[in-house]
C-alpha positions in Angstrom: 39.7 46.6 -174.4 37.9 43.3 -175.2 39.5 41.8 -178.3 36.6 39.5 -179.2 34.8 39.9 -182.5 31.1 39.3 -182.5 29.4 37.4 -185.4 26.6 39.5 -187.0 25.8 37.1 -189.8 27.2 33.8 -191.1 26.7 32.2 -194.5 27.7 28.7 -195.5 29.3 29.0 -198.9 30.7 25.5 -199.3 29.9 22.1 -197.6 32.4 19.3 -198.1 33.5 16.0 -196.7 36.3 17.4 -194.7 35.7 21.1 -194.5 32.9 23.7 -194.6 33.6 27.3 -195.6 31.7 30.2 -194.1 31.6 33.9 -194.9 30.9 35.8 -191.7 30.2 39.4 -191.0 31.7 40.5 -187.7 31.7 43.5 -185.4 35.2 44.3 -184.3 36.1 45.6 -180.8 36.7 49.1 -182.2 33.0 49.1 -183.6 34.2 48.6 -187.2 32.6 45.8 -189.3 34.6 43.2 -191.3 34.2 40.0 -193.3 35.9 36.8 -192.3 36.2 33.7 -194.4 36.4 30.7 -192.1 37.2 27.1 -192.9 35.5 24.9 -190.3 37.3 21.6 -189.7 36.6 19.0 -187.1 40.3 18.7 -186.2 43.0 16.1 -186.4 45.7 14.2 -184.5 49.4 13.6 -185.0 51.7 11.1 -183.3 55.4 11.3 -182.8 56.4 7.6 -182.5 59.8 6.7 -181.1 61.0 3.1 -181.2 64.5 2.2 -179.8 65.7 5.8 -180.0 64.5 6.3 -183.6 61.4 8.1 -184.9 59.0 6.6 -187.4 57.9 9.3 -189.9 56.1 9.2 -193.2 56.8 10.2 -196.8 53.5 11.1 -198.5 52.4 13.0 -201.5 50.2 16.0 -200.6 48.0 17.0 -203.5 47.3 20.6 -202.2 51.0 21.5 -202.4 51.9 19.0 -205.2 54.9 17.7 -203.1 56.0 14.6 -201.3 56.6 15.7 -197.7 58.0 14.1 -194.5 55.6 14.2 -191.6 54.5 12.4 -188.5 51.6 9.9 -188.7 48.4 11.9 -188.6 44.8 12.1 -189.7 41.5 13.7 -189.2 39.1 13.1 -186.3 35.9 11.2 -187.1 32.7 12.9 -186.0 32.5 12.6 -182.2 35.8 10.7 -181.9 38.0 11.2 -178.9 41.4 12.6 -179.9 43.4 10.0 -178.0 41.4 7.1 -179.6 41.8 8.8 -183.0 45.6 9.0 -182.4 45.8 5.3 -181.6 43.7 4.5 -184.6 45.7 6.6 -187.0 49.0 5.3 -185.7 47.9 1.7 -186.3 46.4 2.4 -189.7 49.4 4.3 -191.1 52.3 2.6 -189.4 51.1 -0.8 -188.1 52.1 0.1 -184.6 49.7 -0.3 -181.7 50.7 2.0 -178.8 50.8 0.8 -175.2 51.1 4.3 -173.9 50.4 7.8 -175.3 51.6 11.1 -173.9 49.7 14.3 -174.9 52.3 16.7 -176.1 49.8 19.6 -176.6 47.4 21.0 -179.2 48.1 23.4 -182.0 46.2 25.7 -184.3 47.9 25.2 -187.7 46.2 28.1 -189.5 44.2 30.2 -186.9 43.9 33.1 -189.3 41.2 31.4 -191.3 40.6 27.9 -189.9 39.0 26.3 -186.8 41.2 23.2 -187.1 42.9 22.0 -183.9 45.5 19.2 -184.1 46.1 17.2 -181.0 49.7 16.0 -180.8 50.8 12.8 -179.0 54.0 10.9 -178.3 54.5 7.2 -177.8 57.6 5.2 -177.2 56.0 1.9 -176.3 54.2 0.1 -179.2 54.0 -3.3 -180.8 54.1 -3.8 -184.5 51.0 -5.3 -186.0 49.7 -4.8 -189.5 49.1 -1.5 -191.3 45.6 -0.7 -192.4 46.0 2.0 -195.0 43.0 3.6 -196.6 42.5 2.6 -200.2 43.8 6.0 -201.4 46.8 6.2 -199.1 50.3 5.6 -200.4 52.7 6.1 -197.5 56.3 5.2 -197.1 57.7 4.8 -193.6 61.1 6.2 -192.7 63.2 5.9 -189.5 65.2 8.9 -188.4 67.1 10.0 -185.3 66.2 13.2 -183.5 69.4 14.8 -184.8 68.5 13.9 -188.4 65.0 15.3 -188.0 66.3 18.5 -186.6 68.8 18.8 -189.5 66.1 18.2 -192.0 64.0 21.0 -190.3 67.0 23.4 -190.4 67.5 22.5 -194.1 63.8 23.3 -194.8 63.3 19.7 -196.0 60.7 19.1 -193.2 58.2 21.9 -193.6 55.1 20.3 -192.1 53.9 22.5 -189.2 52.5 19.6 -187.0 55.8 17.7 -187.3 57.9 20.7 -186.4 55.6 21.5 -183.5 55.6 17.9 -182.3 59.4 17.7 -182.3 59.7 21.0 -180.4 57.0 20.0 -177.8 58.7 16.6 -177.4 62.0 18.3 -176.6 60.4 20.7 -174.2 58.6 17.9 -172.3 61.8 15.8 -172.3 63.8 18.7 -170.9 61.2 19.2 -168.2 61.4 15.5 -167.3 57.8 14.7 -168.2 58.8 12.0 -170.8 
């Protein structure tokens, strides 16, 4: 049986700077109808940066969850921006590091049940330190951690960020496969 749902009607219910929210009527494969609320997002990038065997992560307050979290450098794609170029830009802006090489770890759907967002994840171990270029509303502390420390923080539920957990796991799988 085909699993695809067909859009019967779509209504924009909110248009914002980062997201648009739609309410769609769909026809399910079993011929039932349903409503879907969809958050359309142009996507983002995240970069796992390793310098001399240590990983550069960020501590940043996230308003939506009212918490300071530990995460990899990341940000949203600009309209029409190539994910690799976005990853390089975000890394420089948030950490001050300009990468010489980038390895594509993979793409993730952080919330596929209601959002179109795709996050493109990259890894770099060769970068030169330049100057950070934080946005005027960004307050980010950089921290340096070993892989073992990151894994421990994940196990202790102190790193809860999905893209960071995914990037670490993808990094380990690619490393075990001899790709990085």
